[in-house]
C-alpha positions as CSV (number, residue, x, y, z in Angstrom):
1,M,-85.7,-48.5,33.7
2,S,-83.5,-49.0,30.4
3,A,-82.5,-46.3,28.4
4,F,-84.3,-47.6,25.9
5,Q,-87.5,-47.6,27.5
6,H,-86.9,-44.2,28.8
7,N,-86.1,-42.4,25.5
8,K,-89.2,-44.4,24.1
9,T,-91.2,-43.2,27.1
10,L,-89.9,-39.3,26.9
11,A,-90.5,-39.3,23.2
12,A,-94.0,-40.2,23.4
13,A,-94.8,-37.5,26.2
14,L,-93.0,-35.0,24.3
15,A,-95.0,-35.8,21.1
16,Q,-97.9,-35.6,23.0
17,V,-97.4,-32.5,24.4
18,K,-96.5,-30.7,21.7
19,R,-99.5,-31.7,19.6
20,Q,-101.9,-30.9,22.5
21,S,-99.7,-27.6,22.5
22,Q,-101.5,-26.4,18.8
23,T,-104.8,-26.2,20.8
24,L,-104.0,-24.2,23.7
25,H,-106.7,-22.0,24.8
26,S,-105.9,-20.9,28.5
27,K,-103.0,-20.7,30.5
28,A,-104.7,-23.3,32.8
29,E,-104.1,-25.4,30.1
30,L,-100.7,-25.1,29.4
31,L,-99.8,-25.5,33.3
32,K,-101.7,-29.0,32.5
33,L,-99.4,-29.7,29.9
34,L,-96.2,-28.9,32.3
35,D,-97.8,-31.3,35.0
36,K,-97.8,-34.1,32.2
37,L,-94.0,-33.9,32.0
38,A,-93.8,-33.0,35.9
39,V,-94.7,-36.8,36.3
40,L,-91.3,-37.8,34.1
41,P,-88.0,-38.5,35.9
42,Q,-86.5,-35.5,36.3
43,P,-84.2,-33.8,34.6
44,I,-86.1,-34.1,31.4
45,R,-83.2,-35.3,29.2
46,Y,-82.5,-38.5,27.1
47,H,-80.3,-41.0,28.2
48,H,-77.4,-41.1,25.6
49,L,-75.0,-43.3,27.0
50,P,-75.5,-46.5,24.8
51,L,-75.0,-44.2,21.6
52,W,-72.1,-42.4,23.0
53,L,-70.6,-45.8,23.1
54,C,-71.7,-46.9,20.3
55,S,-70.2,-44.5,18.4
56,A,-66.8,-44.1,20.4
57,G,-66.7,-48.1,19.5
58,L,-67.3,-47.2,15.8
59,V,-64.3,-44.7,16.2
60,A,-62.4,-47.8,17.3
61,G,-63.0,-49.5,15.0
62,A,-61.7,-47.1,12.1
63,L,-59.0,-46.6,14.1
64,G,-58.3,-50.2,13.9
65,C,-58.6,-51.1,10.6
66,M,-56.3,-48.4,9.9
67,W,-53.7,-49.5,12.7
68,L,-53.9,-53.1,10.8
69,Y,-53.7,-51.7,7.4
70,H,-50.5,-49.5,8.3
71,Y,-48.4,-51.4,10.5
72,L,-49.3,-55.0,9.8
73,V,-51.5,-56.4,7.1
74,E,-52.0,-54.1,3.5
75,L,-55.5,-55.6,2.5
76,T,-56.7,-52.9,0.0
77,W,-60.3,-53.2,2.0
78,L,-58.8,-52.4,5.4
79,P,-59.1,-48.4,4.6
80,A,-62.4,-48.8,3.0
81,I,-64.2,-50.6,6.0
82,G,-62.6,-47.7,8.8
83,W,-63.4,-44.7,6.8
84,T,-67.1,-46.2,6.4
85,L,-67.1,-47.2,10.6
86,L,-65.9,-43.9,10.9
87,G,-69.0,-42.3,8.7
88,L,-71.5,-44.3,10.7
89,S,-69.6,-43.2,13.8
90,L,-71.6,-40.0,13.1
91,L,-75.0,-41.4,12.7
92,P,-75.4,-41.6,16.9
93,L,-74.0,-37.9,17.3
94,I,-76.6,-36.7,14.7
95,I,-79.4,-38.6,16.6
96,I,-78.0,-36.9,20.0
97,G,-78.0,-33.4,18.7
98,W,-81.2,-33.7,16.7
99,R,-83.0,-34.9,20.2
100,Y,-81.6,-32.1,21.9
101,A,-82.5,-29.4,19.5
102,G,-86.3,-31.1,19.5
103,L,-86.3,-30.8,23.1
104,K,-85.1,-27.2,23.1
105,K,-87.3,-26.1,20.1
106,L,-90.7,-27.9,22.2
107,G,-89.3,-25.6,24.9
108,R,-89.6,-22.3,23.0
109,Q,-93.2,-23.1,21.4
110,L,-94.7,-23.7,24.9
111,Y,-93.1,-20.4,26.1
112,W,-94.2,-18.6,22.9
113,H,-97.8,-20.2,23.2
114,N,-97.7,-18.5,26.7
115,A,-96.7,-15.4,25.4
116,L,-99.4,-15.2,23.0
117,L,-101.9,-16.0,25.5
118,D,-101.2,-13.5,28.3
119,N,-101.2,-11.1,25.4
120,Q,-104.6,-12.3,24.3
121,L,-103.1,-13.3,20.7
122,Q,-105.0,-16.3,19.1
123,L,-102.9,-18.3,16.3
124,L,-105.2,-18.7,13.5
125,R,-105.5,-22.2,11.4
126,P,-105.6,-21.2,7.6
127,G,-109.4,-22.1,7.5
128,Q,-109.6,-19.0,10.3
129,W,-107.9,-16.6,8.3
130,P,-109.5,-13.6,6.9
131,D,-109.7,-13.0,3.4
132,S,-106.0,-12.9,2.5
133,R,-106.8,-13.2,-1.5
134,S,-108.5,-9.8,-0.7
135,W,-105.8,-8.3,1.3
136,Q,-103.1,-9.1,-2.0
137,Q,-105.2,-7.4,-4.2
138,Q,-106.3,-4.0,-1.8
139,F,-102.4,-3.6,-0.9
140,A,-99.6,-2.6,-3.0
141,E,-97.6,-4.1,-0.2
142,F,-97.9,-7.6,-1.3
143,D,-97.2,-7.0,-4.7
144,R,-94.5,-8.2,-4.8
145,G,-92.5,-11.6,-5.9
146,N,-92.6,-12.4,-9.7
147,H,-92.6,-16.4,-8.7
148,K,-94.4,-17.1,-5.0
149,R,-96.6,-15.2,-2.5
150,E,-98.1,-16.6,0.0
151,F,-99.1,-15.5,3.6
152,K,-97.2,-18.5,6.2
153,Q,-98.8,-17.0,9.4
154,I,-102.0,-14.5,10.7
155,I,-102.5,-14.5,14.2
156,A,-105.5,-12.4,16.0
157,G,-105.6,-9.8,18.5
158,H,-107.0,-7.0,20.8
159,Y,-105.5,-3.8,21.6
160,V,-107.1,-1.4,24.1
161,G,-105.9,2.2,24.4
162,E,-106.8,4.8,26.8
163,E,-109.0,6.9,24.2
164,H,-109.2,3.8,21.1
165,Q,-109.3,-0.1,21.3
166,F,-108.9,-2.3,17.6
167,D,-108.9,-5.8,16.7
168,Y,-105.7,-6.3,14.1
169,H,-104.2,-8.9,12.6
170,Y,-100.7,-9.8,12.6
171,W,-98.9,-11.6,10.0
172,H,-96.3,-12.9,8.0
173,F,-95.4,-12.9,4.1
174,H,-93.4,-14.7,2.2
175,Y,-92.5,-14.2,-1.4
176,V,-90.1,-15.7,-3.7
177,D,-88.0,-13.4,-6.7
178,R,-87.3,-15.7,-9.8
179,R,-84.4,-14.6,-12.1
180,T,-82.4,-16.5,-15.0
181,V,-78.7,-15.7,-15.1
182,T,-76.6,-16.3,-17.9
183,S,-73.0,-17.0,-17.6
184,T,-69.9,-17.6,-20.0
185,N,-67.1,-19.7,-19.2
186,S,-63.5,-19.6,-20.0
187,K,-64.4,-21.9,-23.7
188,G,-66.9,-19.5,-24.7
189,Q,-69.6,-21.9,-23.2
190,V,-73.3,-20.4,-22.5
191,R,-74.9,-21.2,-19.5
192,T,-78.4,-20.5,-17.8
193,R,-79.1,-21.0,-14.5
194,T,-82.2,-19.8,-12.2
195,E,-81.7,-18.4,-9.1
196,Y,-84.7,-18.0,-6.5
197,T,-84.6,-15.2,-3.8
198,H,-86.4,-15.3,-0.6
199,Y,-87.7,-12.5,1.2
200,D,-90.4,-12.1,4.4
201,R,-92.4,-9.0,5.4
202,Y,-94.4,-9.1,8.6
203,G,-96.9,-6.7,9.5
204,L,-100.2,-5.8,11.0
205,M,-103.6,-5.3,9.9
206,L,-106.3,-3.2,11.1
207,P,-109.4,-0.5,11.0
208,F,-108.1,3.1,10.7
209,R,-111.1,5.4,9.2
210,Y,-109.4,9.0,9.8
211,V,-107.3,8.7,6.2
212,Q,-107.7,6.9,3.2
213,N,-105.6,6.3,0.1
214,L,-102.3,7.5,1.5
215,F,-98.9,5.9,1.7
216,I,-95.9,6.5,3.3
217,C,-93.3,3.9,2.2
218,A,-89.7,3.5,3.4
219,F,-89.3,0.5,1.6
220,A,-92.1,1.4,-1.4
221,P,-93.4,-2.0,-3.4
222,S,-94.6,-1.3,-6.9
223,G,-98.1,0.1,-7.6
224,I,-98.1,2.7,-5.2
225,N,-99.2,6.2,-6.6
226,G,-101.1,9.3,-5.9
227,E,-100.3,12.9,-5.7
228,K,-96.3,13.5,-4.2
229,Y,-96.2,15.0,-0.5
230,Q,-93.2,16.5,1.8
231,S,-93.6,17.0,4.9
232,D,-91.7,20.1,7.3
233,S,-89.4,17.8,8.4
234,G,-86.2,16.4,6.5
235,R,-85.4,14.0,8.6
236,F,-89.2,12.1,8.0
237,N,-88.5,12.9,4.1
238,K,-85.3,11.1,3.9
239,I,-87.0,8.1,5.6
240,F,-90.5,8.2,3.8
241,K,-91.8,8.3,0.4
242,V,-95.4,9.9,0.3
243,R,-98.5,9.4,-2.1
244,A,-102.1,10.7,-1.5
245,S,-105.2,11.2,-3.3
246,E,-105.0,14.7,-2.6
247,Q,-101.9,16.6,-1.1
248,M,-104.2,18.1,1.8
249,Q,-105.4,14.9,3.0
250,A,-101.6,14.3,3.4
251,A,-101.2,17.3,5.3
252,R,-104.0,17.2,7.6
253,F,-102.9,13.4,8.5
254,L,-98.8,14.7,9.1
255,K,-99.3,17.3,11.9
256,P,-96.0,17.2,13.6
257,A,-96.5,15.3,16.2
258,A,-97.5,12.4,13.9
259,V,-94.5,12.9,11.6
260,V,-92.6,12.5,15.1
261,A,-94.2,9.4,16.3
262,L,-93.7,8.1,12.6
263,E,-90.0,8.6,13.2
264,D,-89.7,7.4,15.9
265,L,-91.3,4.1,14.8
266,A,-88.8,4.3,11.8
267,G,-86.6,3.6,14.1
268,Q,-87.8,0.8,15.9
269,L,-88.8,-1.3,12.4
270,R,-87.1,-1.4,9.4
271,Q,-88.2,-1.2,6.0
272,L,-91.6,0.9,7.3
273,N,-94.5,1.1,5.6
274,L,-97.8,2.0,6.4
275,E,-100.7,1.7,3.4
276,F,-104.1,3.4,4.0
277,S,-106.8,1.8,1.7
278,A,-110.1,3.3,0.9
279,D,-112.1,1.4,2.7
280,G,-110.5,2.7,6.0
281,T,-108.0,0.2,7.1
282,L,-104.1,0.2,7.5
283,C,-101.8,-1.9,6.4
284,I,-98.3,-1.7,8.3
285,S,-95.7,-3.9,7.0
286,F,-91.7,-4.4,8.6
287,A,-89.0,-6.3,8.0
288,N,-88.8,-7.1,11.9
289,A,-89.1,-10.9,12.3
290,D,-89.0,-10.3,16.2
291,L,-92.1,-8.5,17.1
292,L,-93.4,-11.2,18.9
293,D,-90.5,-12.7,19.9
294,A,-89.9,-13.9,23.4
295,Q,-87.7,-16.6,24.7
296,P,-87.4,-18.5,27.5
297,P,-84.9,-18.5,30.7
298,C,-83.9,-21.6,30.5
299,G,-85.4,-25.2,28.8
300,L,-87.7,-28.1,29.5
301,D,-84.7,-30.1,31.7
302,Q,-85.4,-26.8,33.9
303,L,-89.0,-27.6,34.8
304,S,-89.9,-26.0,38.2
305,R,-87.7,-23.2,36.9
306,F,-89.6,-23.1,33.1
307,R,-92.9,-23.5,35.1
308,Q,-92.1,-20.2,37.2
309,S,-91.6,-18.3,34.3
310,I,-95.1,-19.6,32.4
311,E,-96.8,-18.4,35.9
312,Q,-95.7,-14.9,35.4
313,A,-96.9,-12.8,32.7
314,T,-94.9,-12.3,29.3
315,A,-94.8,-9.0,27.6
316,L,-94.0,-8.6,24.0
317,P,-93.0,-5.1,24.6
318,K,-91.8,-4.0,20.9
319,L,-95.4,-5.2,20.0
320,Q,-96.9,-2.8,22.4
321,Q,-94.5,-0.2,21.3
322,T,-95.6,-0.5,17.6
323,L,-99.8,-0.7,18.7
324,A,-99.1,2.3,21.0
325,A,-97.8,4.3,18.2
326,V,-100.9,3.2,16.0
327,H,-103.1,4.7,19.1
328,Q,-101.0,8.0,19.1
329,L,-101.5,7.9,15.3
330,M,-105.1,7.9,15.8
331,R,-105.3,10.3,18.9
332,H,-103.2,12.4,16.5
333,S,-106.1,11.8,13.3
334,D,-109.9,12.0,15.3
335,S,-109.7,15.5,15.5
336,N,-109.2,15.6,11.9
337,F,-112.2,17.3,9.9
C-alpha cells in the first residue's frame, strides 16, 4: 500500500472512531472502537517519508538558489525564490506535526471517555443540560464577567457513600472581563484599546438539604450578603469569608469536624467556594481544571498496551476526594436540629 493510500485509510478510520466516541455508553462499545483500529497496520502511525523528502527537497532548492546568487549568477530574484522555497519547506513539517498531535489527542480523548464510564459519569450534550440559566440567577458564583458568561461542559454523576448518596453535576464555567485601557505615547497622542481577559471556574452542583443561605468563600464573587461569621479556627478564618442569613445557622453547620474538613478541602482545591441556596442546593466552585483529569500510559501507536489500560478500572482520585469531603459534611450536618 502506498503512503498516500495508507494515510488516507488511517485518517478515515480515526475520524470514524472520533465521531463514534462522542456517543459511547459502555466500555464494551469503547473496546469495539479499539477493535476497528486493531485491523489497521500496526503500529498506528502515518507514513511521513514523502513529506520529509518534500521538505528536504525544498530546503535543498532554497540553498541552491542562495549558492547560485552568491557564487555564480547575481540575479536579484534568486534570493526571493530561495526564501519562498524555504518557507514552503515548513508546510510538510506542519502537516506532520498536525497529524501527530491529532493522533495523540484522540488517544487522550478515548482514555478520558473510559474514565467517565468507569466512574459512572455521563457527558451531557447542551440539549440535556439542566437549567443552567437558573443556576446563574440563583448563585452568586456565576455573577462574574462583565462581557460574556457561558457553561462549557456539564457532566452528570452519582455518588454512593456509607450513609448518604446523591446525584451531582460537574460543570465548567467560562467568563470574560472587558476593560478599556487608555495610554499616551511620547508625542502626547492618546490611544484607547479594549482588552479581554478570560477566566474559567469549575465545580459541582448537588442537593444539600441541611443548611440554606450560607456562603463560605475563599474567592468571593460580588453579590454575597448576610451576617458575618467567624469560627474558632484561625486557619479557617484566613482562608474563608462566611456570610449567613443568621449567625446561629452558620455556627450549627461549622462544627469543629466540618471546619477541619473544609480546611483540608481548601488545601486540595484552589479558590474554593461553597454556596448553599435557599432551596437546599450546594454549589461548590474552584479554580482546579484537573478534577476529571486522566492521562493514558501510552498512545494509540501502542494499541495493545493502550487496550490493556482501558480494560482496567480508571480512577479519578481528585473527584473522589472532593465527593468524599462533601459526604463528610453531610454526615456532620444531618444531626443538626
